[in-house]
N, C-alpha and C positions, 0 to 999 in steps of 0.2 A: 503493500499500500503506500509506503513511503517513496517508493521509485516512481509511483504514479504522481504524487504529490509534487517530487522535485521536476518531473517531466513537464507538468501542468505549469509550474511557477516560471520554468525556462521559456516555454512557449508565450506566456503573458509578458514576460520582459521583452522578448523578442520582438513581439508584436507591437509592443509600446515603443521600441526604438524604431521601428518602420515607419510608424505614424509621426512619432515626435521629430526624429532626425536633427541633426546639428546644423545650424545656419551656415551657408555658404561664405566663406572668407571673402571680404571686398578685393577686388584686383586693385593693386597697387600700380599706379601709373607714375613714373617718374620722369621728368623731362630733362634731358641732358644737353647741355650747352655746348657747342662745339668750340673748341679753343683754338686760337691761331698764332701759330709761331713763324717768324720770318727768318731765313738764312741769307745773309747778303755775302756773296763771295768777294773777298777783298784781293787776293792775290796768289800766285804760285811762286815760292821763293826755293830754289834748289828742288828738293824732293818733299817740299811741305806745302800743304793746301791751308791757306790763311782764310777763315770766314768768321763772320760775326753773327751770333745768335741772339734774336729777340723773341722773348716769351719762352713759355714752357715747351721744351722738345725733348724727345728721347730718340737719339740716333742709334741703329744697331748696324753693326757690320762685323763680319767673321763672328767671333764670339764675344766680342767687346759691346759695351753700351756706354754712350755718352749722354749725360744729362746735366747741362750746365747751360748759363747765359753768358754773354759777353764774347770777347774775342778768344777764337779757338784756333791753335796751330795742329794740324793733323798730317803727319808723315804719310806720303802717298805709298810708302813702301808697305803700309798696313793693310791696303787692299790687295787680295790675292787675285791673280789672273794667271794666264797659261804660262807666260814667261817666268813667274816665280817658281812654278814646279819644275822647270828646265835648269834654273840656276847656272847656267852656262855663260850668259851674258857678262857677268863679273867674276873676276876670279877670286873674290873674297866675300863673305857673308857675315855680318855681325849679327848678334843677338842683342837687342836694345835693352832686354830684361837682365842679362847677365853682365852686359858690356864687354863681352868676348867676341872676337871674331876667329873664322875657320876658313879653310879653303872650300870653295863653293860645292866642290864634288864629295866632300866628307859626309860622314852620317850626321855629326851634330848640326852641319849647316843645313842639311835637307831636314832635319827634325825641328828645327827652329819654326816656330808657330809663323804664319804670314804676317801678323801684325806687329811681330816683334824684329823682323828681317830689315836689315839695312845693308846695302850693296857697296862694295867698294872696288876701285880699280886697281889699287896698290895697297901695300902694307902701311907705306907713309900716310896714305889718306885716312885709312882706318885709324891709325894712331893719332892723328890730327883731330879726328872726330871724337876723341877720348876713349876709343876701345882698346882693350888688353889682347894680346896675341895669345891663342890657346897654344898648347904643346904640339898640335898639329901642323902649325904655321912654321915654315923652315924658311 
């Protein structure tokens, strides 16, 4: 008899839930205003691209992200292209993160991330730029 009573109560509560139901949550509409940022290219000096950023902006390239305003100097060597993969155009490749340079055909030069690569025609040019010769440079 108890089982019938429990079953009856369950059916009653179930039917009450069907008729009562919970009120539908209101749709939230949020208006997003677009933001505008301006980039003004200033100059290209050596291998650096110089531009000024006005307003909030986020620039993504390779694995890096730039998020700032004002005057920005961005080395063009940070942009990977087909020539970067060959590394034959320049005899020496520098790593701007470690400030060391290597022969371009060596493993450490090929393993340098494109955004950290700097290319040099001679050992003296690399040293003048503040780079230190690795053990592979002879």
